[in-house]
Phi, psi and omega in degrees: 000154185294320186297321179293315178298317180301315181295320180296318181294320181292327186295334184291340184264359186275068174223160182289133177289138187294316186229112181221132172229174178295331185274335184212151177229122178256117181273145172292155181303324183293332178289332176297329176298318178297315180297320179296317181296324184260018176055043175079017180245151184206151180261160177299324180295318178296320180294320178295326176296338177271358181088013180271127186278163175300323179297318180292320177299315180300320180296317181298326179284313185290336178275000177082010180276327178241167175237135173276104189276305177225175180301115178079009181234131184233150172253131181276047178203160175249010180275178178293155180264128174278178185298313178304324179292320179294321178296314181293324177300317179295319179295318178294322177297320182285342179108171188296346180252009179287142176226153177292143183207179176053227186298322181297316177296321178298320177296318180291330176279353182080017180275339180218153175292150181286129173261102187295338182254004180277154180294156177271128180262130175229156176237137177238163178299146178301134180104340177281146181262118177206116182272153176294159181238127177289162176303150176244153184233151186292135176236142176271126180301149183297332182247025184270132172240019182262147175292129180227160174303166186300132178297137181097348176294151178298126178264310178218137185283001178098172185228132171254124184254124175250161178233144182219135174285341182258025186310315184293339185260349182255355184282134170245124186283057172278181177230110358286161184291149181208172175286156179297163181299314181296315179295325178298314181295316179297317179299317179299317182294314182295334180284349181290155185283349181214161179295324179297313179296323179297316179297321181292321177298317181296314181297317180300316182293318184288314183287342179262008182216184179252027177287121181295140179299320182297331178292319178292318178298321179295318180293322178294324178289317183284328184229075186305126179294154184288345176200165175070018185301314182295318180298322181289316179293323176297318179298319179292329176295319176298317180296319177298331180276001175119353177297130186234012178198167176297320179299316179294324177292318177300318180296314182299320184272307189280333181258300188289300185293316184293338185246014174069022178283154181294150177292125183267165171275133180261147177053055180281125184286139175224149181261120181229119179052039178080003180245146176271116175246177187225132175270137184298314185224127183228118182262019181299327180295342177268005178088008181239124179284082183224128171254143169240121181254132182248109187258100172275142183300331185298324186247352188241015184263344183281159183297317182295320179289323178297319177296317178299319180294321178296315179296322179293319178296319178296320179297322179294319179296317179296331179275002178078024180248122177295149180227125172250140184236130180224152176245190184298318184299314182294314184292320185276332186249339185226048185298326180294319179293320177299313180299322180295320179293316178297318179299321180303312181292320180296317180291327176296332179271001175109355178277150175212152180182154181289156177250109184277356184284120182282351187262350192248014180306317185290344181265347184300135181264355178232173180267007184270002185279000000 
């Protein structure tokens, strides 16, 4: 585990430095190992363990040789901090049992793009005291005559501290340590302000990665989230049923489920020009030959995909199957109108069913709503 390894490495440097003055500090070689491991960062506690006084630390900062990065955390350089240094600074600030979590862990797993100016998220065991840290900005020491980056530039984006009762079970001993991929996704979802937003975060993460749905369901069962449990399990059920994007999830929830439309078959295979392609939504199981295609810009904007979609549409027409096509704007902003159009085709084909949506009466195109 990281904490045990971390403790062993730190312990080698806790000896009195042979020669120390206010003007210079000579580190023993073993302390350089600690600095290398921590990317040139060190805590005030570690320095005191070496016999370095608060006055000497203050001198190193004010003379421009070191930077005060976070409360009690110093960089033995006056240059800019790269991402590994910012991550380690946050971990040192959080204490020896802190691990990267939430958005920061997602960035390290490649689940989200890195936000260079966003705060670093860490998780510590429940019961430990650790306050969040605001962003810090570069200051030129009063006695510094060294060239330094521009005063006022962002030095560290700050730290958000979370607490977990399951800390020992969510840790993955990477370097630096972080929460597991499944726990990271669940944490991100639970942090959202609403159940709807939480479900979308979960669907986006799962459909954009290779995290197995069963692994997420297992983690939710083993480590019940403090809120949104039903919304998260329902979202994973949709993904298991073939939903492969946020747009498809929005359609399934906001159009199909909210308006009492029949449950469709997802990713229905069709043969086009000798190739097997897949229709997003297929209502054939309800007795109506209707496809609904959901075109997200991310996957449908290239010339080759546009040609494939045209060929697929022509094949559906030749097979006698109606095709409706919607994008993000229609599904997210005009779900009632989309549902009314789908209902029109379904009822024309002989299907009928009540519409439970109280908001869309004025949009219904038939009298069966």
